[in-house]
C-alpha positions as CSV (number, residue, x, y, z in Angstrom):
1,X,-0.1,-0.3,0.0
2,X,1.3,3.5,-1.0
3,X,2.4,5.4,2.0
4,X,0.2,8.6,1.9
5,X,0.9,11.9,3.5
6,X,-1.2,14.3,3.4
7,X,0.0,17.7,2.0
8,X,-1.8,19.7,4.2
9,X,0.5,21.7,6.9
10,X,-0.6,22.4,10.3
11,X,-0.1,26.1,9.4
12,X,-2.1,25.8,6.5
13,X,-4.6,24.1,8.3
14,X,-4.9,27.3,10.9
15,X,-4.9,30.0,8.2
16,X,-8.2,28.1,6.5
17,X,-9.6,28.7,9.9
18,X,-8.3,32.0,10.4
19,X,-6.1,31.7,13.1
20,X,-2.4,31.5,12.1
21,X,-0.5,34.2,13.7
22,X,-0.8,35.8,17.0
23,X,-3.8,34.1,18.3
24,X,-2.3,30.5,17.9
25,X,1.2,31.5,18.5
26,X,1.6,30.7,22.2
27,X,0.1,27.2,21.5
28,X,2.2,26.2,18.6
29,X,5.8,27.8,20.2
30,X,5.2,25.0,22.6
31,X,4.8,21.8,19.6
32,X,7.7,20.5,17.7
33,X,8.0,20.9,13.9
34,X,6.9,18.2,11.5
35,X,6.7,18.5,7.6
36,X,2.8,17.2,7.4
37,X,0.0,16.2,9.4
38,X,0.6,12.2,9.2
39,X,4.0,12.7,10.7
40,X,2.8,15.4,13.4
41,X,0.2,12.7,14.6
42,X,2.8,9.8,14.9
43,X,4.4,8.8,18.1
44,X,7.1,6.6,19.3
45,X,7.4,2.7,19.0
46,X,8.7,0.5,21.1
47,X,8.0,1.6,24.3
48,X,5.1,1.1,26.3
49,X,4.1,4.4,26.8
50,X,3.6,5.9,23.8
51,X,1.8,9.4,24.3
52,X,1.9,11.8,21.2
53,X,3.7,15.5,21.4
54,X,0.1,17.6,22.4
55,X,-0.5,15.4,25.4
56,X,1.1,16.7,28.5
57,X,2.4,15.1,31.2
58,X,1.7,16.6,34.6
59,X,3.4,16.0,38.1
60,X,2.7,12.8,40.0
61,X,-0.4,12.4,41.5
62,X,-1.4,16.0,40.1
63,X,-4.0,15.2,37.7
64,X,-6.5,18.1,36.0
65,X,-9.7,17.2,38.2
66,X,-8.2,19.0,41.5
67,X,-7.8,16.8,44.7
68,X,-8.0,17.6,48.3
69,X,-5.9,14.9,49.7
70,X,-7.0,15.8,53.2
71,X,-10.6,15.1,52.6
72,X,-10.1,12.2,50.0
73,X,-10.1,8.4,51.3
74,X,-10.5,5.2,50.2
75,X,-14.4,4.7,48.6
76,X,-16.6,2.2,50.8
77,X,-18.1,0.5,47.9
78,X,-19.9,-2.1,50.4
79,X,-22.5,0.1,50.3
80,X,-22.8,0.6,46.3
81,X,-25.4,-0.7,44.9
82,X,-28.1,-0.2,42.0
83,X,-31.1,1.4,43.0
84,X,-32.4,-0.2,46.6
85,X,-29.5,1.8,48.5
86,X,-30.4,5.3,47.1
87,X,-34.1,5.6,47.3
88,X,-36.7,3.9,49.5
89,X,-39.7,1.6,48.5
90,X,-41.9,4.7,49.0
91,X,-39.9,6.9,46.7
92,X,-39.9,4.0,43.9
93,X,-43.5,3.6,43.7
94,X,-44.1,7.4,43.7
95,X,-41.6,7.9,40.2
96,X,-43.0,4.5,39.1
97,X,-39.2,2.8,39.0
98,X,-39.2,-1.0,40.3
99,X,-36.3,-1.9,42.6
100,X,-34.2,-4.2,41.3
101,X,-33.8,-6.3,44.6
102,X,-37.9,-6.7,45.3
103,X,-39.2,-6.8,41.9
104,X,-40.9,-10.4,41.1
105,X,-40.4,-12.5,38.2
106,X,-43.5,-11.7,36.4
107,X,-43.5,-8.0,36.8
108,X,-40.0,-8.2,35.3
109,X,-41.2,-10.1,32.5
110,X,-44.2,-7.8,31.8
111,X,-42.0,-4.6,31.5
112,X,-39.5,-6.7,29.2
113,X,-42.5,-7.7,26.7
114,X,-43.8,-4.6,26.6
115,X,-40.5,-3.5,25.2
116,X,-40.2,-5.3,22.1
117,X,-40.9,-4.5,18.7
118,X,-39.3,-1.0,19.5
119,X,-36.1,0.2,17.6
120,X,-33.2,-1.5,19.4
121,X,-35.9,-4.5,21.6
122,X,-36.1,-6.5,19.4
123,X,-36.2,-10.6,20.3
124,X,-32.5,-11.0,18.7
125,X,-31.6,-7.6,20.7
126,X,-32.8,-9.3,23.5
127,X,-31.5,-12.5,22.6
128,X,-27.8,-10.8,22.4
129,X,-28.3,-8.8,25.5
130,X,-28.7,-12.2,27.4
131,X,-26.0,-14.2,25.8
132,X,-23.5,-11.7,26.1
133,X,-23.7,-11.2,29.7
134,X,-20.5,-11.3,31.6
135,X,-19.9,-15.1,32.3
136,X,-16.6,-15.4,33.3
137,X,-16.7,-13.7,37.2
138,X,-19.8,-15.6,38.1
139,X,-17.5,-18.7,37.3
140,X,-14.6,-17.7,39.3
141,X,-14.8,-19.4,43.1
142,X,-12.4,-18.9,45.6
143,X,-11.1,-21.8,48.2
144,X,-14.4,-20.8,50.5
145,X,-17.0,-21.7,47.6
146,X,-17.7,-17.9,47.2
147,X,-18.6,-17.4,43.5
148,X,-17.6,-13.8,41.7
149,X,-14.4,-14.0,43.8
150,X,-11.5,-12.7,41.3
151,X,-9.1,-11.2,44.0
152,X,-6.5,-14.4,43.7
153,X,-8.5,-15.3,40.6
154,X,-10.4,-18.2,40.2
155,X,-8.7,-21.2,42.6
156,X,-8.9,-24.0,40.3
157,X,-7.7,-22.5,37.4
158,X,-4.5,-20.7,39.7
159,X,-3.9,-23.8,41.1
160,X,-2.9,-25.4,37.8
161,X,-0.1,-23.0,37.3
162,X,3.1,-24.2,38.5
163,X,5.4,-21.2,40.3
164,X,8.9,-21.3,39.0
165,X,10.2,-22.6,42.7
166,X,7.9,-25.5,42.1
167,X,9.6,-26.9,39.0
168,X,12.9,-26.1,40.5
169,X,13.6,-22.5,39.2
170,X,14.9,-18.9,39.9
171,X,11.5,-16.4,39.5
172,X,11.6,-14.4,36.7
173,X,13.8,-10.8,36.7
174,X,13.1,-7.5,34.8
175,X,13.6,-4.0,34.7
176,X,10.2,-2.1,35.7
177,X,10.7,-0.7,32.2
178,X,11.2,-3.8,29.9
179,X,8.0,-5.7,32.1
180,X,5.8,-3.1,31.6
181,X,6.1,-3.3,27.8
182,X,6.4,-7.4,28.5
183,X,2.8,-6.7,30.2
184,X,1.6,-4.6,27.3
185,X,2.5,-6.9,24.5
186,X,0.7,-9.7,27.0
187,X,-2.3,-7.6,27.5
188,X,-2.9,-6.7,23.6
189,X,-2.7,-10.0,22.6
190,X,-5.0,-11.1,25.2
191,X,-7.4,-8.4,24.1
192,X,-6.7,-5.2,26.1
193,X,-5.2,-2.1,24.7
194,X,-2.6,-0.6,26.9
195,X,-1.2,0.0,30.2
196,X,0.0,2.4,33.0
197,X,1.4,2.1,36.2
198,X,1.6,3.7,39.7
199,X,3.5,2.8,43.0
200,X,2.1,2.4,46.1
201,X,2.2,5.1,48.4
202,X,-0.4,6.8,50.9
203,X,-1.6,8.8,48.0
204,X,-2.0,5.9,45.4
205,X,-3.5,3.6,48.3
206,X,-6.6,5.8,48.0
207,X,-7.6,4.4,44.7
208,X,-8.6,1.4,45.9
209,X,-12.2,0.6,47.8
210,X,-12.3,-0.2,51.3
211,X,-14.4,-3.4,50.3
212,X,-17.2,-4.4,47.5
213,X,-20.7,-4.8,47.9
214,X,-20.8,-8.7,46.5
215,X,-18.5,-9.6,49.7
216,X,-18.9,-6.8,51.7
217,X,-17.7,-8.5,54.9
218,X,-14.0,-9.1,53.3
219,X,-12.8,-5.5,53.3
220,X,-9.4,-5.0,51.4
221,X,-6.5,-4.6,53.7
222,X,-2.9,-3.5,53.3
223,X,-0.6,-5.8,55.4
224,X,3.0,-5.4,56.1
225,X,5.3,-8.1,56.9
226,X,3.6,-10.8,54.2
227,X,5.0,-12.0,50.8
228,X,2.0,-12.9,49.4
229,X,-1.6,-12.1,49.4
230,X,-4.0,-14.1,51.1
231,X,-7.9,-13.7,51.8
232,X,-10.0,-14.9,54.8
233,X,-14.0,-14.5,55.4
234,X,-13.0,-11.5,57.2
235,X,-10.6,-9.7,54.6
236,X,-8.3,-9.6,51.6
237,X,-4.9,-8.9,52.4
238,X,-2.6,-7.3,50.1
239,X,1.0,-7.1,50.9
240,X,2.6,-3.8,51.2
241,X,6.3,-5.0,50.5
242,X,7.3,-4.3,46.9
243,X,3.5,-3.9,45.5
244,X,2.9,-1.9,42.5
245,X,-0.4,-0.8,40.5
246,X,-0.7,-2.0,37.2
247,X,-3.6,-0.2,35.3
248,X,-4.9,-1.7,31.9
249,X,-7.2,-0.7,29.3
250,X,-9.7,-2.0,27.1
251,X,-12.0,-1.2,24.2
252,X,-15.7,-1.9,23.9
253,X,-17.7,-1.5,20.8
254,X,-18.1,1.8,19.2
255,X,-21.0,0.9,17.1
256,X,-22.5,-0.6,20.1
257,X,-22.4,2.7,22.1
258,X,-23.9,4.5,19.8
259,X,-27.0,2.8,19.7
260,X,-27.7,3.9,23.1
261,X,-29.9,2.9,25.0
262,X,-31.0,-0.3,23.8
263,X,-30.2,-3.9,24.4
264,X,-27.5,-3.9,21.7
265,X,-25.8,-1.4,23.5
266,X,-26.4,-3.3,26.5
267,X,-24.9,-6.3,25.2
268,X,-21.9,-4.5,24.2
269,X,-21.8,-3.5,27.9
270,X,-21.9,-7.0,29.2
271,X,-19.4,-8.0,27.1
272,X,-16.8,-5.2,27.9
273,X,-17.2,-6.8,31.4
274,X,-16.5,-10.1,30.6
275,X,-13.4,-8.6,28.5
276,X,-11.6,-7.1,31.6
277,X,-12.6,-10.0,33.7
278,X,-10.9,-12.6,31.3
279,X,-7.8,-10.2,30.0
280,X,-7.3,-10.0,34.7
281,X,-7.8,-14.0,35.1
282,X,-5.0,-14.5,32.1
283,X,-2.5,-11.8,34.0
284,X,-3.0,-13.7,37.5
285,X,-1.8,-17.3,35.9
286,X,0.8,-15.5,33.7
287,X,2.3,-13.6,36.5
288,X,2.2,-16.3,39.1
289,X,4.2,-18.5,36.3
290,X,7.1,-15.8,36.7
291,X,6.6,-16.0,40.3
292,X,5.1,-13.2,40.8
293,X,1.6,-12.5,42.7
294,X,-1.5,-10.3,41.5
295,X,-4.6,-9.4,43.1
296,X,-7.7,-7.5,41.3
297,X,-11.9,-7.4,41.5
298,X,-14.2,-7.6,39.4
299,X,-15.5,-5.3,37.1
300,X,-18.6,-3.6,39.1
301,X,-17.8,-2.3,41.6
302,X,-14.5,-3.7,41.2
303,X,-11.4,-3.2,43.6
304,X,-10.6,0.0,42.9
305,X,-12.1,3.6,41.7
306,X,-11.2,2.4,37.9
307,X,-11.9,5.8,36.1
308,X,-9.8,7.5,39.3
309,X,-6.7,5.1,38.6
310,X,-7.1,6.0,34.9
311,X,-6.4,9.8,35.8
312,X,-4.0,9.4,37.9
313,X,-1.8,6.9,35.9
314,X,-2.3,9.0,32.5
315,X,-4.7,7.0,30.6
316,X,-7.1,10.0,30.3
317,X,-8.6,12.9,32.2
318,X,-12.1,12.9,34.1
319,X,-14.3,15.1,31.8
320,X,-17.9,16.0,33.0
321,X,-19.4,12.7,31.9
322,X,-17.3,10.7,35.2
323,X,-15.3,8.9,32.9
324,X,-11.6,9.0,32.1
325,X,-11.3,10.1,28.6
326,X,-8.6,9.3,26.9
327,X,-6.8,10.5,23.9
328,X,-6.7,8.5,21.4
329,X,-9.4,6.1,21.3
330,X,-13.7,6.2,21.8
331,X,-14.4,5.7,25.5
332,X,-12.4,2.8,26.9
333,X,-12.8,1.0,30.3
334,X,-9.6,0.9,33.1
335,X,-8.8,-1.8,35.3
336,X,-6.7,-1.8,38.4
337,X,-4.5,-4.4,39.9
338,X,-1.7,-4.8,42.6
339,X,1.4,-6.9,42.1
340,X,4.9,-7.4,43.1
341,X,6.1,-7.3,39.6
342,X,9.0,-4.6,39.7
343,X,7.1,-1.8,37.3
344,X,7.9,2.2,36.3
345,X,5.9,5.2,37.7
346,X,3.7,7.3,35.5
347,X,2.3,10.6,36.0
348,X,-1.2,11.8,35.1
349,X,-2.0,14.0,31.5
350,X,-3.5,16.7,30.2
351,X,-4.7,17.4,26.4
352,X,-8.0,19.7,27.3
353,X,-10.6,17.5,28.3
354,X,-11.7,19.2,31.4
355,X,-11.0,22.7,30.3
356,X,-13.0,21.7,27.1
357,X,-16.3,20.5,29.3
358,X,-15.6,23.9,31.2
359,X,-15.4,26.2,28.4
360,X,-17.5,24.9,25.2
361,X,-19.3,21.3,26.0
362,X,-22.1,20.3,27.8
363,X,-23.2,17.8,25.1
364,X,-23.5,14.8,27.8
365,X,-25.4,16.9,30.2
366,X,-28.0,18.1,27.8
367,X,-28.5,14.7,26.3
368,X,-28.9,13.0,29.7
369,X,-32.5,12.0,29.9
370,X,-32.8,12.0,33.6
371,X,-30.5,15.1,34.8
372,X,-28.1,12.9,36.0
373,X,-25.0,15.0,34.8
374,X,-24.5,18.7,36.0
375,X,-24.9,21.6,33.8
376,X,-22.6,23.5,35.9
377,X,-20.1,25.3,33.6
378,X,-17.6,25.0,36.4
379,X,-16.8,21.9,38.3
380,X,-17.5,21.9,42.3
381,X,-16.4,20.4,45.6
382,X,-19.8,19.6,46.4
383,X,-21.8,16.4,46.1
384,X,-24.4,15.9,43.7
385,X,-27.9,16.9,44.8
386,X,-31.2,16.1,44.0
387,X,-33.6,18.7,45.7
388,X,-36.5,16.9,44.1
389,X,-35.6,13.4,46.1
390,X,-35.4,13.5,49.7
391,X,-34.1,10.1,50.2
392,X,-30.6,10.6,48.2
393,X,-27.9,9.3,49.9
394,X,-24.9,10.9,47.7
395,X,-22.1,9.6,50.1
396,X,-23.2,6.2,48.9
397,X,-22.0,6.9,45.4
398,X,-19.8,10.1,45.4
399,X,-16.2,10.2,46.7
400,X,-15.9,13.9,48.3
401,X,-12.6,15.6,48.1
402,X,-12.1,16.4,44.3
403,X,-13.2,19.0,42.1
404,X,-15.1,17.8,39.5
405,X,-18.8,17.3,38.1
406,X,-20.3,14.4,40.5
407,X,-23.0,12.5,39.1
408,X,-26.2,12.1,40.3
409,X,-25.8,8.1,39.9
410,X,-29.5,7.5,41.7
411,X,-30.7,9.3,38.8
412,X,-28.8,7.7,36.6
413,X,-29.5,4.1,38.2
414,X,-33.3,5.0,37.8
415,X,-33.1,5.8,34.0
416,X,-31.3,2.0,33.6
417,X,-34.9,0.5,35.6
418,X,-37.1,2.5,33.2
419,X,-35.1,1.3,29.5
420,X,-34.2,-1.9,31.2
421,X,-30.6,-1.1,29.7
422,X,-27.5,0.6,30.9
423,X,-28.0,3.5,29.1
424,X,-24.9,4.8,27.6
425,X,-26.4,8.1,26.0
426,X,-23.8,10.3,27.5
427,X,-20.7,7.9,26.1
428,X,-22.3,7.8,22.8
429,X,-23.0,11.5,22.6
430,X,-19.2,12.8,24.3
431,X,-17.4,14.9,21.6
432,X,-14.1,12.9,22.5
433,X,-16.1,9.7,21.5
434,X,-15.0,9.5,17.7
435,X,-13.1,6.9,15.6
436,X,-10.0,8.1,14.0
437,X,-11.4,7.5,10.5
438,X,-11.0,11.1,9.1
439,X,-7.3,13.0,9.5
440,X,-9.3,15.7,11.0
441,X,-9.8,14.8,14.0
442,X,-6.2,13.7,14.6
443,X,-5.6,17.6,14.2
444,X,-8.1,18.7,16.2
445,X,-7.4,17.1,19.4
446,X,-3.8,19.0,19.3
447,X,-5.8,22.2,19.0
448,X,-7.8,21.4,21.6
449,X,-4.7,20.4,24.2
450,X,-3.0,23.8,23.1
451,X,-5.5,26.3,23.5
452,X,-9.4,26.5,24.2
453,X,-9.8,29.3,21.4
454,X,-11.6,26.9,19.2
455,X,-13.2,24.9,21.5
456,X,-16.6,26.5,21.0
457,X,-16.2,26.0,17.4
458,X,-15.6,22.5,17.3
459,X,-18.4,21.6,19.8
460,X,-20.8,23.1,17.1
461,X,-19.0,21.5,14.7
462,X,-19.9,18.3,16.2
463,X,-23.7,19.2,16.3
464,X,-23.3,20.2,12.8
465,X,-21.8,16.9,11.7
466,X,-24.2,14.9,13.6
467,X,-21.7,12.9,15.5
468,X,-23.7,11.3,18.7
469,X,-25.8,8.4,19.4
470,X,-27.4,7.3,16.0
471,X,-31.2,7.8,15.4
472,X,-33.5,4.8,16.2
473,X,-34.2,3.8,12.5
474,X,-30.9,2.4,12.6
475,X,-29.9,0.7,15.6
476,X,-31.6,-2.7,13.8
477,X,-28.8,-1.9,11.4
478,X,-26.3,-3.4,13.2
479,X,-27.4,-6.8,12.7
480,X,-26.8,-6.3,8.9
481,X,-23.2,-4.7,9.4
482,X,-21.9,-8.3,8.1
483,X,-18.2,-8.0,7.0
484,X,-18.4,-4.4,8.1
485,X,-18.5,-5.4,11.9
486,X,-15.0,-5.4,13.5
487,X,-13.4,-8.3,15.4
488,X,-14.9,-8.8,18.4
489,X,-16.8,-5.3,17.8
490,X,-13.7,-3.2,18.5
């Protein structure tokens, strides 16, 4: 194939939109010289971390979301559930939303069948949604017979792997940088996309949750004086000695996300969770074979704040949407694990997401059908509130100590129940949620990263070109994509 290089230069592009010269001079001065757009978009190879020139690296534990380290603590996810923990039964009855904890099978069947025939809610959509549900974590059992227990990996699968010591060998040794590249190669083969790393210290320990709602009586505990993690019926112990944090990412289906909210997008979300769980289980076996331990949790709510881990480690910035928005692809999931394999330390990044959400864009909030996303221009230290809901318990789903746009997840979850989906409209509508099929997107991103001058223009162009979720009459086209359907939907 011919090696194509576009002839439009950066300066020509800026001249074309009337900003060559003083308006962009300061930003342009910070960027390296390149001959054309393709060369400018290229990034270094043969390293585990490859950010382009316009992604700025910040200081350690200093993301674009300000953190009050005197306030921000580990989140207690043992009370984190869908609707039941946020609303009373009286209020649920008042707004007509069923409690996922108490709804009868007959009532659920009635609601499901009432949706059949609508776009995104056909029989094949329903079957896809059910068949794509995460089967991985539900098949994981620990030594006590508890299901959905991925902290040490599935016991039976882990017992099949011998350590180097068991076969008379010394454990693997490698430099932190090489180990990171090795893990990235493994993760990409297993279906993931990228990795970042953090040291374990007083700040990064807070990214881990106190515990999770699947096993609320078994909190995560950091322990000195132990060399291997273990779990009992009262705790899950992680060695502090030689510990490092591994964060990896994996993609979901763009084609499915832009068909939100539907049973199609639901199946995509289910399958995305499965991808993260399976990668984690493979990694736990891989690291044991090298002579190292690796612990983690399942997808929801998991062992940690996964968006927070993504922001601190340099995967992206926390935008208005509440997710870690990355610079290179559409919405990616991140997953945190802890290991004693030596790894390097990464820093947060800045490529203009928070400033874009502040100065120009409220698109996700505008499209949210239940107003769960804040419309405020500026982020805030205040937790999400809802004057119309006297039963709201924001401390059950928001962790104070960050200046951000706190999501009213109780309202968000209510829409999950009302639509029988995980919704996903906000992700489908996000301006940064784009495929890089057009070279113009690779020009827009560096401009956003270096100046806010054009943020409003780019926001309006996003609307003008009709980006975002597809109209309902195109949802069922999912089933006729055929050869156009990417492998694994990615």
